[in-house]
C-alpha positions as CSV (number, residue, x, y, z in Angstrom):
1,X,0.0,0.0,0.0
2,X,1.5,3.4,-1.0
3,X,2.4,5.6,1.9
4,X,3.1,8.8,-0.2
5,X,1.1,10.2,-3.0
6,X,4.1,10.0,-5.3
7,X,4.3,6.2,-4.6
8,X,0.8,5.7,-5.7
9,X,0.1,3.8,-9.0
10,X,-0.9,5.7,-12.1
11,X,-4.6,6.2,-12.2
12,X,-5.0,6.6,-8.4
13,X,-5.9,9.7,-6.4
14,X,-5.4,10.5,-2.8
15,X,-8.6,11.6,-1.0
16,X,-8.7,13.1,2.5
17,X,-11.1,11.5,4.9
18,X,-12.0,13.5,8.0
19,X,-13.2,12.0,11.2
20,X,-15.0,14.9,12.9
21,X,-18.8,14.9,12.5
22,X,-18.8,18.6,11.7
23,X,-16.6,17.9,8.6
24,X,-19.2,15.7,6.9
25,X,-19.7,16.7,3.3
26,X,-23.5,16.4,3.7
27,X,-23.4,19.2,6.4
28,X,-21.5,21.6,4.1
29,X,-23.2,24.5,2.4
30,X,-21.5,23.4,-0.8
31,X,-21.0,19.6,-0.8
32,X,-19.4,19.5,-4.3
33,X,-16.8,22.1,-3.2
34,X,-16.1,20.2,0.0
35,X,-15.6,17.0,-2.0
36,X,-13.2,18.7,-4.3
37,X,-11.3,20.2,-1.3
38,X,-10.6,16.6,-0.3
39,X,-9.0,15.8,-3.6
40,X,-7.2,19.0,-4.6
41,X,-4.9,21.0,-2.4
42,X,-4.9,24.3,-4.3
43,X,-7.9,26.5,-3.9
44,X,-7.9,27.4,-7.6
45,X,-7.8,23.7,-8.6
46,X,-10.6,23.0,-6.1
47,X,-12.8,25.6,-7.7
48,X,-12.0,24.5,-11.2
49,X,-12.6,20.9,-10.5
50,X,-16.0,21.7,-8.9
51,X,-16.9,23.7,-12.0
52,X,-15.8,20.9,-14.4
53,X,-17.7,18.3,-12.4
54,X,-20.8,20.4,-12.3
55,X,-20.5,21.1,-16.1
56,X,-20.1,17.3,-16.7
57,X,-23.2,16.5,-14.6
58,X,-25.3,19.3,-16.1
59,X,-24.4,18.6,-19.7
60,X,-25.0,14.9,-19.2
61,X,-28.5,15.6,-17.8
62,X,-29.1,17.9,-20.8
63,X,-28.2,15.1,-23.2
64,X,-25.1,17.0,-24.4
65,X,-22.1,15.5,-22.7
66,X,-18.8,17.4,-22.7
67,X,-16.6,16.2,-25.5
68,X,-12.9,15.5,-24.9
69,X,-12.0,18.1,-27.5
70,X,-13.6,20.8,-25.3
71,X,-10.5,20.9,-23.1
72,X,-9.3,23.9,-25.1
73,X,-12.4,25.9,-23.9
74,X,-11.4,25.3,-20.3
75,X,-7.8,26.1,-20.6
76,X,-8.7,29.4,-22.3
77,X,-11.4,30.2,-19.7
78,X,-9.1,29.4,-16.7
79,X,-5.9,30.6,-18.3
80,X,-4.1,27.4,-17.5
81,X,-1.8,25.0,-19.5
82,X,-2.9,21.9,-21.2
83,X,-1.0,19.8,-18.7
84,X,-2.7,21.5,-15.8
85,X,-6.1,20.7,-17.2
86,X,-5.1,17.1,-17.8
87,X,-3.6,16.7,-14.4
88,X,-6.9,17.9,-12.9
89,X,-8.9,15.7,-15.2
90,X,-6.8,12.7,-14.4
91,X,-7.3,13.2,-10.6
92,X,-11.0,13.3,-11.1
93,X,-10.8,10.1,-13.2
94,X,-8.5,8.5,-10.6
95,X,-10.9,9.3,-7.8
96,X,-13.7,7.6,-9.8
97,X,-15.8,10.8,-10.1
98,X,-15.7,11.0,-13.9
99,X,-15.0,8.6,-16.8
100,X,-14.3,8.8,-20.5
101,X,-16.7,7.0,-22.9
102,X,-16.7,7.4,-26.7
103,X,-14.8,10.7,-26.6
104,X,-17.1,12.2,-23.9
105,X,-16.8,12.9,-20.2
106,X,-19.5,11.3,-18.0
107,X,-20.1,11.3,-14.2
108,X,-19.0,8.0,-12.7
109,X,-20.3,5.9,-9.8
110,X,-16.9,4.3,-9.3
111,X,-16.1,6.7,-6.4
112,X,-19.2,5.8,-4.5
113,X,-18.9,2.1,-5.4
114,X,-15.3,2.0,-4.0
115,X,-16.3,3.8,-0.8
116,X,-19.3,1.6,-0.2
117,X,-17.1,-1.5,-0.8
118,X,-14.5,-0.2,1.8
119,X,-17.2,0.6,4.3
120,X,-19.0,-2.7,3.9
121,X,-15.7,-4.6,4.4
122,X,-14.8,-2.5,7.4
123,X,-18.1,-3.3,9.0
124,X,-17.1,-7.0,8.9
125,X,-13.9,-6.2,10.8
126,X,-15.4,-4.2,13.7
127,X,-16.9,-6.3,16.4
């Protein structure tokens, strides 16, 4: 098991888990932003990731998923490099929040599936 983020395998993302009840995402005024804070360390990247996630979810619901070629729109809008965009995107993919299918970004349930699996296993370990 990796002990440092740099030791993690490609395609993985480190997520902070907080133990205090007051830190629960569901108690936050902005749960999506709070979730992104647990993945991204920089305030700017946190806000960008939240915006991208919301756009992916909204556009999927509208029946017009974001195409992978639209990365250019985001780097212009945010004034960031291509590599910065792809690093952020890869962290969201690694966390299981988004996935690529047929050249489009889609919200993914892998994040919740992984957490549910971990929680269910842990329940079997605690007497």
